[in-house]
C-alpha positions in Angstrom: 7.1 -5.9 -97.7 10.1 -8.2 -98.6 12.6 -6.2 -99.8 14.7 -2.7 -99.6 17.3 -1.2 -101.3 19.2 1.4 -99.6 21.3 3.7 -101.9 23.9 5.8 -100.4 25.3 8.4 -102.9 27.5 10.2 -100.0 30.8 9.8 -98.9 31.0 8.1 -95.8 32.1 10.8 -93.4 31.4 14.0 -93.2 27.5 13.5 -92.6 25.4 11.0 -90.8 24.3 9.3 -94.0 26.5 6.4 -94.3 25.4 5.7 -90.6 22.2 6.1 -91.0 22.1 3.9 -94.0 23.9 1.2 -92.4 21.9 1.3 -89.1 18.0 1.3 -90.8 19.8 -1.7 -93.3 20.9 -3.7 -89.9 17.3 -3.4 -88.4 15.9 -4.1 -92.1 17.6 -7.6 -92.0 15.0 -9.1 -89.4 12.2 -8.7 -91.3 13.3 -8.9 -94.8 15.7 -8.4 -97.4 18.1 -5.9 -97.9 20.8 -4.3 -99.6 22.7 -1.3 -99.7 23.3 0.2 -102.9 26.9 2.2 -103.5 26.6 4.8 -106.1 28.5 7.9 -106.2 31.0 9.1 -103.3 29.0 6.5 -101.7 31.8 3.6 -103.0 34.3 5.0 -100.7 32.7 3.3 -97.6 33.9 0.0 -99.0 37.6 1.4 -99.2 39.5 -1.6 -96.8 41.9 0.4 -94.5 39.8 3.1 -93.5 41.0 4.9 -90.6 38.6 6.8 -89.2 40.2 7.5 -85.7 41.2 10.8 -86.1 37.6 12.1 -86.7 36.4 10.7 -83.7 33.8 8.3 -85.6 33.2 4.6 -85.8 35.3 3.1 -89.3 31.9 2.3 -90.9 33.5 -0.1 -93.7 34.3 -1.9 -90.4 30.7 -2.4 -89.8 29.7 -3.5 -92.7 31.7 -7.1 -91.6 29.2 -7.4 -89.0 26.4 -7.2 -91.1 27.4 -10.6 -93.1 23.4 -11.4 -94.7 23.3 -7.6 -95.2 23.9 -7.7 -99.7 26.4 -4.8 -100.4 26.3 -3.6 -104.1 29.0 -1.9 -105.7 28.2 0.7 -108.9 31.2 -0.2 -110.5 31.2 2.7 -113.1 31.3 5.2 -109.9 34.3 3.1 -108.5 36.4 3.7 -111.6 35.0 7.9 -112.3 36.7 7.9 -108.3 39.8 5.8 -109.5 39.2 3.4 -107.0 38.9 0.6 -109.2 42.2 -0.9 -108.8 42.6 -0.6 -104.8 41.7 -3.2 -102.1 38.0 -3.1 -101.2 36.4 -5.0 -98.3 35.6 -8.8 -99.2 31.8 -8.0 -98.2 31.5 -5.7 -101.7 29.8 -7.3 -104.6 31.1 -4.9 -107.8 28.3 -5.1 -110.0 27.4 -2.7 -113.7 24.9 -0.4 -114.2 22.5 -2.9 -115.6 22.6 -5.1 -112.7 22.9 -2.0 -110.2 19.6 -0.6 -111.9 18.1 -4.1 -111.5 18.3 -4.8 -107.8 16.5 -1.3 -107.0 13.7 -2.3 -109.3 13.6 -5.3 -108.4 12.9 -4.3 -104.7 10.0 -3.3 -103.5 11.2 -0.1 -101.9 14.4 2.5 -102.6 15.4 4.3 -99.8 17.9 7.4 -100.7 20.3 8.6 -98.1 
């Protein structure tokens, strides 16, 4: 397998799904092209200036900076639906429309939902 698309559609905090998706994508980078697709509540992962100290968990958006070669696609309609379109996002995020998001998923050899 040469490419994998990790689809995260849940908020970054409150469950282990986002942390798991980041770790799985990081491990995949050593052997294949990995893309993290953020859809639905998953788009909250790329909101800049997150402070997770009171939650007692790592700041997941900061972790994305550690994986510079990981392609992070953000479903723009999901961002708009949540009122985040005008907000500052981390620099590693790539906004894509519905068509480009689906094309990236379909062109990957494997899609894993978190």
